[in-house]
C-alpha positions in Angstrom: -16.1 -28.8 -61.4 -12.8 -30.5 -62.2 -9.6 -28.7 -61.6 -6.0 -29.4 -60.7 -4.0 -28.0 -57.7 -0.4 -27.4 -58.5 2.6 -25.1 -57.8 2.3 -21.6 -59.3 4.4 -20.9 -62.3 6.1 -17.6 -63.0 4.1 -17.1 -66.2 0.9 -17.1 -64.1 1.8 -14.2 -61.9 -0.4 -11.7 -63.8 -3.4 -14.1 -63.8 -3.0 -14.5 -60.0 -2.7 -10.8 -59.5 -6.0 -10.3 -61.4 -7.7 -13.0 -59.3 -6.6 -11.3 -56.1 -7.9 -7.9 -57.4 -11.2 -9.5 -58.2 -11.6 -11.4 -55.0 -10.7 -8.6 -52.5 -12.1 -5.1 -52.1 -8.7 -3.4 -52.4 -5.4 -4.2 -54.1 -3.6 -4.7 -50.7 -3.7 -8.5 -51.0 -2.3 -8.6 -54.5 0.5 -6.2 -53.5 1.2 -8.3 -50.4 1.5 -11.4 -52.5 3.8 -9.7 -55.0 6.0 -8.4 -52.1 6.2 -11.8 -50.4 7.0 -13.5 -53.7 9.6 -10.9 -54.6 11.3 -11.2 -51.2 11.5 -14.9 -51.2 8.9 -15.3 -48.5 6.4 -17.5 -50.5 7.0 -20.9 -48.8 4.1 -22.4 -50.7 2.3 -20.8 -53.7 -0.4 -23.0 -55.3 -2.9 -22.4 -58.1 -6.1 -24.2 -59.0 -6.1 -24.7 -62.8 -8.4 -26.0 -65.4 -7.5 -26.1 -69.1 -4.7 -23.7 -68.7 -6.8 -21.1 -66.8 -6.0 -20.2 -63.3 -9.1 -20.4 -61.1 -7.7 -19.7 -57.7 -4.5 -19.1 -55.7 -3.2 -19.5 -52.2 0.1 -18.5 -50.7 1.7 -19.5 -47.4 4.6 -17.5 -45.9 6.5 -17.9 -42.6 4.1 -17.0 -39.8 1.5 -15.5 -41.9 -1.7 -13.9 -40.7 -3.7 -15.2 -43.6 -2.6 -17.4 -46.4 -3.8 -15.1 -49.1 -6.4 -17.3 -50.8 -8.4 -16.0 -53.6 -11.0 -17.3 -56.1 -12.7 -14.8 -58.4 -16.4 -14.3 -57.7 -17.6 -16.0 -60.9 -16.2 -19.4 -59.8 -16.6 -19.2 -56.0 -18.6 -21.8 -54.0 -17.3 -24.6 -56.2 -14.7 -26.0 -53.8 -11.7 -24.4 -55.4 -10.7 -22.3 -52.3 -11.3 -25.2 -50.0 -9.1 -27.5 -52.0 -6.3 -24.9 -52.2 -6.4 -24.5 -48.4 -6.4 -28.3 -47.8 -3.5 -28.9 -50.2 -1.6 -25.9 -48.8 -2.0 -27.2 -45.2 -0.8 -30.7 -46.2 2.3 -29.1 -47.8 2.9 -27.1 -44.6 2.8 -30.4 -42.7 5.2 -32.0 -45.1 7.6 -29.1 -44.5 7.3 -30.0 -40.8 5.7 -26.6 -39.9 4.2 -27.2 -36.6 1.3 -24.7 -37.0 -0.3 -22.2 -39.3 -2.1 -19.0 -38.5 -4.9 -17.3 -40.4 -6.7 -14.0 -40.1 -10.1 -14.6 -41.7 -13.7 -15.6 -41.3 -14.0 -18.0 -38.4 -17.0 -19.8 -39.8 -15.1 -20.5 -43.0 -11.7 -21.5 -41.5 -12.9 -23.5 -38.5 -14.0 -26.3 -40.9 -10.3 -26.8 -41.8 -9.4 -27.3 -38.1 -8.5 -23.7 -37.2 -9.4 -22.5 -33.7 -9.3 -19.1 -32.1 -5.6 -18.4 -31.2 -6.5 -16.4 -28.1 -7.6 -19.7 -26.4 -3.8 -20.5 -26.4 -3.1 -16.9 -25.2 -1.7 -16.0 -28.6 -2.2 -12.5 -29.8 -1.5 -10.7 -33.0 -0.3 -7.3 -34.1 -3.7 -6.3 -35.5 -5.5 -6.7 -32.2 -8.3 -8.9 -33.6 -9.6 -11.9 -31.7 -12.2 -14.1 -33.3 -10.7 -13.8 -36.8 -7.2 -14.7 -35.6 -6.9 -18.5 -35.6 -4.3 -21.2 -35.4 -4.1 -24.9 -36.5 -1.5 -27.1 -34.9 -0.1 -30.0 -36.9 2.4 -31.5 -34.5 5.0 -30.7 -31.9 7.3 -29.2 -34.6 7.8 -25.5 -34.6 6.6 -23.8 -31.4 7.0 -25.6 -28.2 4.1 -26.2 -25.8 5.4 -23.3 -23.7 5.6 -21.0 -26.7 2.2 -22.1 -27.9 0.8 -21.2 -24.5 1.2 -17.5 -24.9 2.8 -14.7 -26.9 2.5 -12.3 -29.7 2.7 -13.6 -33.3 4.9 -11.4 -35.5 4.5 -11.0 -39.2 7.0 -10.7 -41.9 7.8 -7.0 -42.7 5.9 -7.2 -46.0 2.6 -7.2 -44.0 3.3 -3.8 -42.6 3.6 -2.3 -46.2 0.0 -2.8 -47.0 -3.3 -2.2 -45.2 -5.2 -5.5 -45.4 
C-alpha cells in the first residue's frame, strides 16, 4: 500500500480524532492528543495519508509515555504505524532529542530499538515495567548519570485521562 507521511494539518484534526477512537478501546487517547495539541505540547504530529484520506497518526510530546500512534483496524498490518513511528523517531533525532520513551507492547516497540527502561533504573508514574521502554539516540538530553536512574515525569495532560 502506498501512502505519504507528512505533518498533520489543522483541517485533519477531526479525521485524526476518529482514527484514535477507532484504534483504542476508550476515548482517552483522542482526548489526550487533543489536550496536548491545544496546550502546545505536540512536538511532532504526523499523519499517513493516501489520496487525501488520513490512514494513521502519531504524536510526540516532551517526555511522553507513548507517542499516541493509531491506525484504524481496517488498514492495520500494512506498515502505516511502523512508518509513522520510524519517521517520528527520525524527527526526534533531528530536534536533537536524546531519547524517547514509550508505554506500549514490548514485542511491537522493540523492533524499533526500544528497550525496557528499568534496565537503566528508570521508572514511570504508572508503575509498569515491561511496557515502559526507552530508545536513546545520542548523548543529547539526559546525561549518562540521569539516564542511570530516576523517575520519568509526564506532562500534566497525561494526568487528565486514564490511558
